[in-house]
N, C-alpha and C positions, 0 to 999 in steps of 0.2 A: 593420432588423428589431428589434422590441421584444419582450422576453420577460419574463414575470413569474416570478421565481425565488423559491423557498421560503425562501432564506437572505438574499439581498441585495435583494429587492423588484424593482422595475423596472430592467432592464438593457438596454442598447442595443448594436446591432452595425451597422456600415455595410454597404453592398451587397456588397462583396467578402468581408467576414467572413461575411455571410449565405450566400453561395454556398459557402464552405468548410463551414459548418455543415450545409448541405443536401447536401454531397457524400457519396458512398457510403462512403468510409473513415471519415468522421466520424459518419455515421448508425449505423455498426456499433457505436459506443460505447454506443448506447442499449441494446444487447443484452449488455453486459458489466457485471455488477454491481460496483459500487465496492468492496463488502466481501465479494465472493465468496460463500461459503456461510454467512456469519454470520447470515443470516436463519433458519437452523435453530434459533438460540437467541434472537435478537432479530427477531421477525417483521416489523418495519417496515423492516428493512435491505435494501430492494429498490431503492434508488436506484442510479444507474449512473455510469459514467465520463463519460457525455454531459453530465449536468447539472453534475458536478464541473468539467469542462473549461470550461463556460460561466462558472461562478463564479470559477474561477482567472483566466480572461481579464479579467473585470470588475475583480477586485482588482488585477491587474497594471497595468491602466490607472490606477486610483486611486492606487496607490503611485508609479507613474512620474510622474504629474502632481504629486504632493506633493513629489517630489524635484527638480522643476523641469525635467524633460525637455520638449523641444518636442513638438508634436503628432506629427511624423513619427517621432521616436524612440519616443515612447510607443505609437504604433500598432504598431511592430515588436515591442515588448515584449508588447503585448496579443496579437498574433498568435502569438507563441511560447507565451504562457500558454494560448491556445486549443488549441494543438497539442501541448502538452507530454506528453500521455498517448496520442497517436495510435498509438503502437507497442505498446500493451498487448495481451497474448494473452488468450485465454479464461481466465476465473477470476482475472483481474487478477494480483496479486503471487503468489498461490498457484500459478497456472499457471507463472508466470515462475520461481519457485523451482526447478521441475523442469527447465525447458527452457533456462534462461539459459546453462548451460555449452555448449550447442550453438548458440544464437542470438545470444549477446552481450547479452541483456537488452532491455527495452522501449525504452531510450534509443537503442540502435543501430537497432532496427527503426523507431522513430519518425523518426529522422533520414532513413532511406531513403525513408519515405513522404512526407516533406516535399520531398525532392529529386527524386522520381520519381513519375510518374502524375498522377492527377486533381488532387490538391492542388497539386502543383508547377505544373501548367498554369494553375490559377487564380491562384496567387501571382505567376507570371511576368508577368501583365498589369500589375502595379504594383511588384513587388519582385523582388529576386534571391533565389530560394528558399534558396540557400546562406547568405545573410546572415541570414535568419530562423532557419535551423537552427543557425547559429553563435552565436545569442544566448545559448544555454546556457553557452558558454565565455567569453563577454564579461563585463565588469564588471556589466552590467545583468542577467545571468543570475541573480544572487543575489536579484533582485526576486521571482523565481518559486521558487527552490530553497533559499534560506537557511533558517535555523532559524525565522525569522519571515516567510518569504516567502508569496506568495499561494497557492501549492499547499497548504502546511501549514495556513494559517489557514482556507482553505475546507474542506478535508477534515475537520478536527477539528470545526468547527462543524456541518457537514452530517451527518457520521456520528453525532454526539451527538444531533442533532435527530431523525434517523430511527431511532435505537435507543431513544430516550426516556430516555437517561441525562443527568445534570446536569453532566457534566464538560466540556462544550464551550462554556461561557459565556465567550467570549473578547471582550475589549474591543478590537475591531478599530479603531474610531475613534481610541482613545487610542494604540494601537500605530502606526498610520499617521501620526498627528500628530507622534509623536516620532521617526520614522525619519529617517535622514540617510545620505548616501553619503560615506564617508571612505576614502581610499586604495584606491578601487576595491571597497569592501565595503559591503554594506548593514548599517548599525548603528542603534542607538537612542541617544538622549540619556538622561541619568540620570533624567529625568522619566518615562520609559517603563519603568523597571526593574520596578516592581510588576506592570504589565500583562504584561511579558515573563515574569516568574516564574509568573504565573497560567497563561499559555499552556503553558509547559513542564511545570508540574504537571498541567495538564489533559491534556496529551499522555501523560504517564506513566500517569495514571489510566485513560485510554482504552485503552492497551495492556494494562494490568493487568486491568481489569474487562471489557473488550469484545473487543479484537482477540485477546488470548491467554486469554480465558475458557476454563476447562477443557473444556467441551463443544465450543466452537469448535475448540480444538486437536484433540479427538478426531475431529471431522468432517473437519478439514483433513488429519489423518494418513491418513484413509481416502481422501480425494481424491488425495493424493500417490500412494497405492498404485494407484488407478484409472488415473492418468495414466501412471505408470511401467510398469504392466502392458501398457497399450495401445501404448506406445513399444517395449517389449521384443519384442512379437510382430509389430510392424510395421503394426498397424491404423492408427495415425497416426504422423506424424513431428513433430519439433519445429517444423519450418517450417509444417506444416499447423495445428498448435495456435496458432501465432502469428498466423494470419489468421482463425481461427474465432471465433465468438461462443460464449457459454456453452451455449446449446441445441444448436448444431451439434456442439460437443465432446462433450456428453452422448450425443447420438445416435450419433456415431462410436464412442465408447468402449463403447457397448452391443453393438457388433458384435465386440468383443474377448472371447474366452472368459475371459481373465485378469482383465479389469477389470469385466465385466458385473455381477458380484455386488456390487462396491463401489458402482457407479452405482445399481443397484436399491435398495441399502440407504440411500444418501443421498437418493434421490428419495422414499423412503417413510419416512424418518427412523428407520431401524433402526440405531442407532449402536452402535459398540463401547462397552464399559463399562470403567471404571477398576478395575484390580486393586489398584494401590497407587501412591503417589508417593514418589520417593526424591530425596535431595539430588543436585545435578548435578555436584558436585566429582568429578573423575576420569572424567567421561563426555564424550563427544563424538558427533557424528553417525555416525562410522565405527563406534565401539564399540556404539552403540545398535542399528545395523542388524545387526551381527555377533551380538550377544547375543540379539536378537529372533529371528534365524533359528535359533540354537542351541536356544533354549528351545522354539520352535515344533516343531522336529524331535523333541524329547524328549516333548513333550506330545501331538503328533499333531494339533495345531490351531493356527491362526495366532495369534501373539502379536506385537503391535506395541509397540515401545519408542520413545516420542516424546521426542526431545531438544529442549528449548526453544531457540528462536531468540532471541537477545538483541534487545531493542527499544530500549534507551536509547543511541542513537548519541552519539558525542562531540559535545558542544555547542560550537560555534565562534563563537557570537554575541558581538559586541563592543559595549561601552557607551562612549559618548563622555563623558568626565569632565573635570574641571579639570586633571587630570594626563595627559590624552591618552586614547587608546583602551585599554581594559582588557577582558580576557575576563570574561564574566559569571560564570564559575565562580570567578574571583578576587575577585568582589564579593559574590556571593550564596551564603551557606551553604545555603540552601534548595535551589538548583540542584545544588550539590555533593553533597547527600545523596541525590539521586534515583538515582544509579548504584548506590550501596550498597543502597538499598531494592529495586532490581530483583533483586539477587542473592538476597535473602531470599524473594522471591515466586515464583520459577520453579523447579519441580522437574522431574525426568524422570518421565514418565507411562508405566506399564506397562498395556497395554490388550488386551482380547480380546472376542470375542463373549460375550453374556450367559450362554449355556449352559456355555461353557468356564470362565468365571469362577466360576460356581456350583459346578462339579465339581472344579476344580483350583486354586482361589485360593491356598491355603497352599503347595501344591507349587510353583506358579509363583513365588511370592515367594522361596522357598528357592533355586530354580534361578537366579533373577536375582541374588540376594545372593551366590551362590557363583561367579558367572561373572566 
């Protein structure tokens, strides 16, 4: 199977990989947007988990071969790269944020889909499905999941391309050329330091300007309410959402009295409005929900208080130097500064429908401040 990809150009898959791609569980990924509802802000963000998975598989093979893996080992890494997102629920990470406490997250669901059903049957013709699923936990799993792994490199470049921003200009060739496997970890040599810094800065900027753009956060907060309402009244279950695609989930949630208004608002882009943004010190998800309910009761109209989810995870990338392996945070002041920069950029958003904001904005600010 030969595919023309918008990011990597011509990429190839063998017959068994092609059958996995054509399987029903994998084709479902065509109907799950990679960036959930970000297209309400960036209209081009309509790409899906399907093409991201193809790109991740391609890069996994490229990295594996650069590291000197033989063809058989590289094929297994490529297969895991192909299947690494097979467990995603409708609405990608945004759906998972709500149902993960019940389902264990997309990694657990993905593992089950590799070990059972149509994909397992195809894999079993040439491989042990468990061995493919266990790739994540092996030394070679870092080829896909590390700070510079195939998953991250593909989604950053693909998301930037489809949103039209300039933050995804990643020197993949340079990064791959300087990769090495040391002590069971994917690392880079010092010659790749600048390229690695550029990727990490690009990731920071993508989160700041795209993934956590204010209007994206507002739409996402409404989507959370839609999902939670449909779960609360039993219209859908966490297990149902984990096997639905985006359109199926929207259709199901429209049958819920509690979530229908949110779904209609999202589909017609009638979004809540920002009343104010406040520093997040002293806040958390639990307090945000409690204060939002308290203020809603006093105003007589819904107030959503959206607590920001941190995006700059601990960077564990190591650099091979003359003195041995060193954490990139110990070498690069630039990378160390990113965590501090995140703290300055994310605030707690107080949201309501437009009419409520216009009528009660100052009162809502006072109630939130005194809560």
